[in-house]
VEXTORSE-367520 format. One line per field, with one value per residue: residue in three letters; residue number from 1; z, x, y negated of N, C-alpha, C, O in turn. Coordinates in steps of 0.2 Angstrom, whole numbers. Example, Ala and Ser with C-alpha at 12.3 -4.5 7.8 and 13.67 -1.06 7.14 Angstrom:
<nodes>
type <- ALA|SER
seq <- 1|2
nup <- 39|35
neast <- 66|64
nnorth <- 28|11
caup <- 39|36
caeast <- 62|68
canorth <- 22|5
cup <- 39|39
ceast <- 66|64
cnorth <- 16|0
oup <- 42|40
oeast <- 71|67
onorth <- 17|-6
</nodes>
This chain:
<nodes>
type <- MET|ASN|GLN|THR|GLU|ILE|ILE|TYR|PHE|SER|PHE|GLN|GLY|LEU|GLU|LEU|GLN|GLU|PRO|MET|SER|ALA|VAL|THR|ASN|TRP|MET|ILE|ALA|THR|PHE|CYS|PHE|TYR|ALA|PHE|LEU|LYS|LEU|LYS|ASN|ARG|ASN|SER|GLU|GLU|VAL|ILE|TYR|TRP|LYS|TYR|PHE|PHE|ILE|THR|PHE|SER|LEU|SER|THR|PHE|PHE|ALA|GLY|PHE|GLY|HIS|LEU|LEU|PHE|HIS|TYR|PHE|ALA|ILE|PRO|GLY|LYS|PHE|PRO|ASN|TRP|ILE|THR|GLY|VAL|MET|SER|GLY|TYR|PHE|ALA|SER|ASN|ALA|ILE|LEU|PHE|LYS|MET|LYS|ASN|GLN|ALA|ARG|LYS|LYS|ILE|PHE|LYS|ILE|GLY|ILE|ILE|LEU|LYS|ALA|ILE|VAL|LEU|LEU|PHE|LEU|ALA|LEU|TRP|LYS|GLN|LYS|PHE|LEU|PHE|ILE|ALA|ILE|ASP|ALA|ILE|LEU|THR|TYR|ILE|VAL|PHE|CYS|GLY|VAL|TYR|GLY|TYR|ILE|TYR|PHE|LYS|GLN|GLY|SER|ASN|TYR|MET|LYS|TYR|MET|VAL|TYR|GLY|VAL|LEU|VAL|CYS|LEU|PRO|SER|LEU|PHE|ILE|PHE|LEU|PHE|LYS|ILE|ASN|LEU|HIS|GLU|TRP|LEU|ASN|LYS|ASP|ASP|LEU|SER|HIS|LEU|PHE|MET|LEU|GLY|CYS|THR|ILE|CYS|PHE|TYR|LEU|GLY|ALA|LYS|ASN|ILE|GLU|SER|GLU|THR|LYS|THR|VAL|LEU|SER
seq <- 1|2|3|4|5|6|7|8|9|10|11|12|13|14|15|16|17|18|19|20|21|22|23|24|25|26|27|28|29|30|31|32|33|34|35|36|37|38|39|40|41|42|43|44|45|46|47|48|49|50|51|52|53|54|55|56|57|58|59|60|61|62|63|64|65|66|67|68|69|70|71|72|73|74|75|76|77|78|79|80|81|82|83|84|85|86|87|88|89|90|91|92|93|94|95|96|97|98|99|100|101|102|103|104|105|106|107|108|109|110|111|112|113|114|115|116|117|118|119|120|121|122|123|124|125|126|127|128|129|130|131|132|133|134|135|136|137|138|139|140|141|142|143|144|145|146|147|148|149|150|151|152|153|154|155|156|157|158|159|160|161|162|163|164|165|166|167|168|169|170|171|172|173|174|175|176|177|178|179|180|181|182|183|184|185|186|187|188|189|190|191|192|193|194|195|196|197|198|199|200|201|202|203|204|205|206|207|208|209|210|211|212|213|214|215|216|217|218|219|220|221
nup <- 0|-5|-3|8|22|31|47|53|66|78|96|111|103|97|82|78|73|66|77|80|77|87|98|97|98|111|116|115|123|136|138|138|147|160|157|159|174|179|178|189|192|195|196|184|170|157|159|164|153|145|152|150|137|137|144|136|125|127|132|119|110|118|115|101|99|103|92|80|84|85|74|65|71|74|64|56|64|76|77|81|95|97|88|91|104|100|92|102|110|102|103|116|115|106|113|123|117|112|124|125|117|117|112|115|108|95|101|105|94|88|96|94|82|82|90|80|69|74|77|65|57|64|64|50|49|56|50|36|39|37|40|34|38|51|51|43|53|62|55|53|66|73|66|58|66|80|76|69|78|90|86|83|96|102|96|102|114|123|129|132|121|111|112|108|95|90|93|83|71|72|71|59|48|49|42|28|28|29|19|6|9|16|18|27|33|36|49|53|48|39|48|60|60|59|72|80|78|83|95|98|96|107|117|116|117|130|138|135|141|154|156|156|169|176|173|177|192|193|190|201|213
neast <- 4|4|-2|-5|-17|-27|-36|-49|-59|-72|-73|-81|-86|-76|-65|-55|-39|-28|-26|-18|-5|-5|-6|7|17|15|18|32|35|31|40|52|51|51|65|71|68|74|88|100|112|121|134|140|143|140|130|120|119|112|100|93|92|83|71|68|65|54|45|44|38|27|20|21|10|-1|-1|-3|-16|-24|-24|-32|-38|-25|-17|0|7|4|13|25|28|33|43|53|56|61|72|80|82|90|101|105|108|118|129|131|137|147|155|164|175|191|200|202|201|195|183|178|175|165|154|151|147|137|126|125|119|107|100|99|92|81|76|74|63|53|51|48|39|41|43|54|66|68|69|81|88|88|93|106|111|108|110|121|131|129|129|141|151|148|151|164|170|165|173|185|186|174|162|148|144|141|127|122|125|118|104|105|104|93|85|87|78|67|69|69|57|49|54|51|38|30|16|8|-4|-20|-21|-7|1|14|19|16|23|36|37|37|50|57|55|61|74|76|75|87|96|94|97|111|115|113|121|133|132|135|149|154|152|159|173|174|173
nnorth <- 6|-10|-22|-34|-32|-40|-39|-46|-51|-55|-61|-65|-76|-80|-82|-71|-62|-50|-39|-28|-33|-43|-34|-26|-35|-39|-28|-27|-39|-36|-25|-32|-40|-33|-28|-39|-40|-29|-30|-34|-38|-52|-56|-54|-65|-60|-51|-60|-66|-58|-57|-68|-68|-57|-63|-74|-70|-61|-70|-76|-66|-63|-77|-74|-65|-72|-81|-73|-69|-81|-86|-92|-104|-112|-111|-111|-120|-115|-104|-110|-109|-97|-96|-105|-101|-89|-91|-97|-85|-77|-85|-83|-69|-70|-75|-67|-56|-63|-66|-55|-59|-63|-73|-89|-101|-98|-92|-104|-110|-103|-103|-116|-114|-106|-114|-123|-117|-112|-123|-130|-121|-118|-131|-132|-123|-127|-139|-136|-127|-113|-96|-90|-95|-93|-80|-79|-83|-73|-62|-67|-68|-55|-43|-47|-53|-48|-35|-32|-37|-30|-17|-19|-21|-11|1|-5|0|-5|5|4|-5|3|4|-9|-9|3|-3|-13|-6|2|-9|-12|-7|-14|-26|-23|-19|-30|-39|-31|-30|-19|-11|2|4|-4|-6|-4|-14|-23|-32|-26|-14|-18|-23|-12|-7|-16|-16|-4|-8|-18|-10|-2|-12|-15|-4|-5|-17|-11|-3|-11|-16|-3|0|-13|-11|2|-5|-13|-6
caup <- 0|-6|-4|15|22|38|51|57|71|84|101|115|99|95|77|78|67|68|83|80|78|95|104|97|100|120|120|116|128|142|139|139|154|162|157|163|181|181|177|194|192|194|196|177|166|152|161|163|146|143|156|147|131|138|147|132|119|131|130|111|108|120|111|95|100|102|84|75|85|85|66|62|74|74|58|56|69|82|78|83|102|96|83|96|109|97|92|109|113|98|104|122|112|103|118|127|112|111|129|125|113|121|107|117|102|91|104|105|87|87|101|91|76|85|91|74|65|78|77|57|55|68|61|43|50|58|45|30|41|35|44|31|41|58|48|41|60|66|52|56|74|76|61|56|72|85|73|67|83|93|82|84|104|105|95|107|121|127|127|132|115|105|111|104|87|90|93|77|66|74|70|52|43|49|36|22|28|28|12|3|11|16|22|27|33|38|56|53|42|39|55|66|60|61|79|82|77|86|103|98|97|113|122|115|121|138|138|134|147|160|155|158|176|178|172|182|198|194|191|207|217
caeast <- 0|8|-5|-6|-23|-29|-40|-53|-65|-75|-75|-84|-87|-69|-64|-49|-37|-23|-26|-12|2|-4|-4|13|21|14|22|39|36|31|46|57|51|53|70|74|68|80|94|100|120|122|141|142|141|138|124|117|116|107|94|91|89|75|65|66|63|49|41|44|34|21|18|19|4|-6|1|-6|-23|-29|-21|-39|-37|-20|-12|7|10|2|18|30|31|37|49|57|58|64|79|83|84|95|107|108|112|125|133|131|141|153|158|170|179|199|203|198|200|190|177|175|171|159|149|148|143|130|123|123|115|100|97|98|88|74|73|71|57|48|50|45|34|42|46|59|72|67|70|88|93|87|98|114|111|108|113|129|135|129|131|148|156|146|154|171|171|164|180|191|185|168|159|142|143|136|120|120|125|111|99|105|103|86|80|88|72|62|72|67|49|47|57|48|30|28|11|6|-12|-22|-20|-1|5|23|22|16|28|42|37|40|56|61|55|67|80|76|77|94|100|93|103|118|115|113|130|137|130|138|155|156|152|165|179|174|174
canorth <- -2|-16|-28|-37|-32|-43|-38|-50|-49|-59|-59|-70|-82|-83|-80|-69|-58|-46|-37|-25|-37|-45|-28|-23|-41|-40|-22|-29|-44|-32|-23|-38|-44|-27|-27|-46|-40|-23|-32|-38|-40|-59|-57|-53|-69|-56|-47|-65|-69|-53|-56|-74|-65|-53|-68|-79|-64|-59|-77|-76|-61|-65|-82|-73|-62|-77|-85|-69|-68|-87|-91|-96|-110|-116|-108|-110|-123|-111|-99|-113|-109|-91|-97|-109|-95|-83|-94|-98|-78|-76|-89|-79|-63|-70|-78|-61|-52|-68|-64|-50|-61|-65|-79|-95|-106|-94|-93|-110|-113|-98|-106|-123|-112|-103|-119|-127|-113|-111|-130|-131|-116|-120|-138|-131|-119|-132|-145|-132|-122|-106|-91|-87|-98|-88|-73|-79|-84|-67|-58|-69|-66|-48|-38|-49|-54|-42|-28|-32|-38|-25|-12|-20|-21|-3|2|-8|1|-6|9|1|-9|7|3|-14|-5|7|-6|-16|0|3|-14|-13|-6|-20|-31|-20|-19|-38|-40|-27|-30|-12|-10|7|5|-11|-5|-4|-18|-24|-35|-21|-8|-21|-25|-5|-6|-21|-13|1|-11|-20|-4|0|-17|-15|2|-6|-21|-8|1|-17|-17|2|-2|-18|-8|6|-8|-16|0
cup <- 0|-3|6|17|31|41|55|61|76|90|106|111|97|88|78|73|69|73|85|82|84|100|103|99|108|121|120|122|135|143|142|146|160|163|161|172|183|181|183|195|191|195|189|172|160|154|161|157|143|146|153|141|132|140|140|125|122|130|122|109|111|117|104|94|98|95|80|77|84|79|63|64|74|67|60|63|76|82|81|90|101|92|87|100|107|95|98|112|108|99|111|120|111|108|123|124|113|119|130|121|118|117|110|112|98|95|104|99|85|91|97|86|77|86|85|70|68|77|70|55|58|65|54|43|51|53|38|31|38|40|41|35|49|56|48|48|63|62|54|62|75|71|59|63|77|83|73|73|88|91|84|91|105|102|99|113|125|125|126|124|110|106|109|97|86|88|85|71|66|71|62|48|42|44|30|23|26|22|6|5|12|21|23|29|36|45|58|48|42|45|60|65|61|68|82|82|80|94|103|100|103|119|121|118|128|141|140|140|154|160|158|166|178|178|176|190|199|193|198|213|217
ceast <- 3|4|-6|-14|-24|-35|-44|-58|-67|-74|-77|-85|-82|-69|-56|-46|-30|-22|-20|-6|1|-3|4|19|21|18|30|40|35|37|52|57|53|62|75|73|72|86|96|108|121|129|144|138|138|130|119|114|111|100|90|88|83|71|64|63|55|44|39|38|27|17|16|12|-2|-6|-3|-14|-27|-26|-27|-39|-31|-14|-5|9|8|8|24|33|35|43|54|61|63|72|83|86|89|102|110|110|119|130|135|137|148|158|164|176|185|201|198|196|195|182|173|171|165|154|147|144|136|125|120|117|109|97|95|92|81|71|70|64|52|46|45|39|34|45|52|65|73|72|78|92|93|93|105|116|113|111|121|133|134|130|138|152|154|151|162|174|170|171|185|190|178|163|152|140|139|130|118|120|119|106|99|103|96|83|82|82|68|63|68|60|47|49|53|40|28|22|8|-2|-12|-21|-12|3|12|24|22|22|35|42|40|46|60|60|59|74|81|78|83|99|101|97|109|119|116|119|135|138|135|145|159|158|157|171|180|175|180
cnorth <- -6|-22|-29|-36|-35|-41|-43|-47|-55|-56|-65|-77|-86|-80|-77|-63|-54|-44|-32|-28|-40|-40|-26|-29|-41|-33|-24|-34|-41|-28|-26|-39|-39|-27|-33|-44|-34|-24|-36|-40|-47|-61|-57|-59|-66|-53|-54|-68|-65|-54|-63|-72|-62|-58|-72|-74|-62|-65|-78|-72|-62|-71|-79|-69|-66|-80|-80|-70|-75|-91|-95|-104|-114|-116|-108|-113|-118|-106|-104|-111|-101|-93|-101|-104|-90|-85|-95|-89|-75|-80|-86|-73|-64|-72|-72|-57|-56|-67|-60|-54|-64|-72|-84|-99|-103|-93|-99|-113|-109|-101|-113|-120|-110|-108|-122|-123|-112|-117|-131|-126|-117|-127|-137|-127|-122|-137|-142|-128|-115|-102|-89|-90|-95|-83|-73|-80|-76|-63|-60|-67|-59|-43|-39|-49|-50|-35|-27|-31|-32|-19|-13|-20|-14|1|0|-6|0|-1|8|-3|-4|5|-3|-12|-2|3|-11|-11|2|-2|-16|-12|-10|-25|-30|-21|-25|-40|-38|-27|-23|-11|-3|8|-3|-10|-4|-7|-18|-27|-30|-16|-11|-22|-18|-4|-11|-20|-8|-2|-14|-14|-2|-6|-18|-10|-1|-11|-18|-4|-6|-17|-10|2|-7|-15|-2|2|-11|-12|3
oup <- 4|-1|9|14|35|38|60|59|76|91|105|114|95|87|77|69|75|76|91|86|87|105|108|102|112|126|125|126|139|149|146|150|165|168|163|175|189|184|184|200|185|194|189|171|157|150|159|157|139|143|153|139|129|137|139|121|117|128|120|106|107|115|101|89|93|92|75|73|82|79|60|60|73|66|65|67|80|88|83|91|104|94|87|99|110|96|98|116|111|97|113|123|113|107|127|128|114|118|134|121|122|121|108|111|96|92|103|99|81|89|98|84|73|84|84|69|64|75|69|50|54|64|53|39|48|51|36|27|37|43|45|34|51|59|50|48|65|65|56|63|77|73|59|64|79|87|75|73|90|96|86|92|109|107|99|118|129|120|122|123|106|101|107|93|82|84|82|66|61|68|59|44|37|41|27|18|23|18|2|2|8|27|18|25|37|48|64|44|46|49|64|71|64|71|87|87|82|98|109|104|105|125|127|120|131|146|145|143|159|166|161|169|183|183|178|193|204|196|200|218|220
oeast <- 8|7|-8|-18|-22|-40|-41|-62|-63|-75|-74|-86|-81|-74|-51|-50|-27|-17|-17|-2|7|1|8|24|26|21|33|44|39|40|56|62|56|65|80|78|74|90|93|110|121|131|150|132|133|125|113|108|106|94|84|82|78|66|58|59|51|38|33|33|22|11|11|8|-6|-12|-7|-19|-33|-25|-27|-41|-31|-9|-4|12|12|9|29|39|40|48|60|67|68|76|89|91|93|107|116|115|124|136|139|141|153|164|168|182|183|205|192|190|190|177|167|166|160|148|141|139|131|120|114|112|104|91|89|89|76|65|64|59|47|40|40|35|30|50|57|70|79|77|82|98|98|98|109|121|119|115|125|138|140|133|141|156|159|154|166|179|174|175|190|193|177|159|149|134|135|126|112|116|115|102|94|101|93|78|78|80|65|58|65|56|42|44|51|36|24|23|4|-5|-8|-19|-10|7|15|29|27|24|39|47|45|48|65|64|61|78|87|81|86|105|106|100|112|124|119|122|141|143|139|148|164|163|159|176|186|178|182
onorth <- -6|-28|-24|-40|-32|-43|-44|-42|-60|-50|-71|-83|-91|-76|-81|-60|-56|-46|-33|-26|-41|-41|-25|-28|-42|-33|-22|-34|-43|-29|-25|-40|-41|-26|-32|-45|-34|-21|-42|-44|-49|-67|-59|-59|-68|-54|-53|-70|-66|-53|-64|-74|-63|-57|-73|-76|-62|-64|-79|-75|-61|-70|-82|-70|-66|-80|-82|-72|-75|-97|-100|-108|-120|-119|-106|-110|-118|-103|-100|-110|-99|-90|-98|-103|-88|-82|-93|-88|-71|-78|-87|-71|-61|-71|-73|-54|-53|-68|-62|-52|-68|-75|-84|-101|-107|-95|-100|-116|-111|-101|-114|-123|-111|-107|-124|-125|-112|-117|-132|-128|-116|-127|-139|-128|-122|-138|-144|-127|-111|-104|-87|-86|-95|-81|-68|-78|-74|-60|-55|-64|-57|-39|-35|-45|-48|-30|-22|-26|-29|-16|-8|-18|-12|3|4|-8|4|-3|11|-4|-6|5|-3|-15|-3|4|-11|-13|4|0|-20|-16|-11|-28|-34|-22|-26|-43|-42|-22|-21|-12|-2|13|-7|-16|-4|-4|-14|-25|-30|-14|-8|-24|-18|-2|-9|-23|-7|0|-15|-15|-2|-4|-20|-11|0|-10|-21|-3|-4|-18|-11|5|-6|-15|-1|4|-12|-14|8
</nodes>
């Protein structure tokens, strides 16, 4: 099925749509909030960055659910809270990965680049009201940056980074689902399906962050 089929329904006098996109977004939001609560090591800056990632991504997907559900009333601007917090979560994930970089001069350049990328792409998304720029930010953040550097740091001995790489690989199909608009069913369209892969990605990221805590405790003991 290549045509996008949108489910419309009414509830309590409200004209709503895309219930499954709301549900799958809220599944991610719930898990990310759980991950935020479970990561307790406040002595690790790296873990703190992951906590910030999970709480902002939880907010992003929470807002996203309403953006889909209430599209009839708010249209594209109704997705802005999701886009803004989504870019913020990518910023924190990038900094969590960047924590392992030993070259301080290079790290400083990357930190500036991460901020500029986020600002420019978010500005373009809000100005043009196009999700495309948010997708580009996500690709650069997770697939290019987290994936490549996660693999590099894993090969250098940071064993927990394998989970970050797994997360990127799990999320990778969502890129093709989005680009080729693969809609399996009206109750499982490209957005719904992509969200399930994104949920798998966040689970892998959480396992990686939990292993940072384990390795930190081992070193301290």
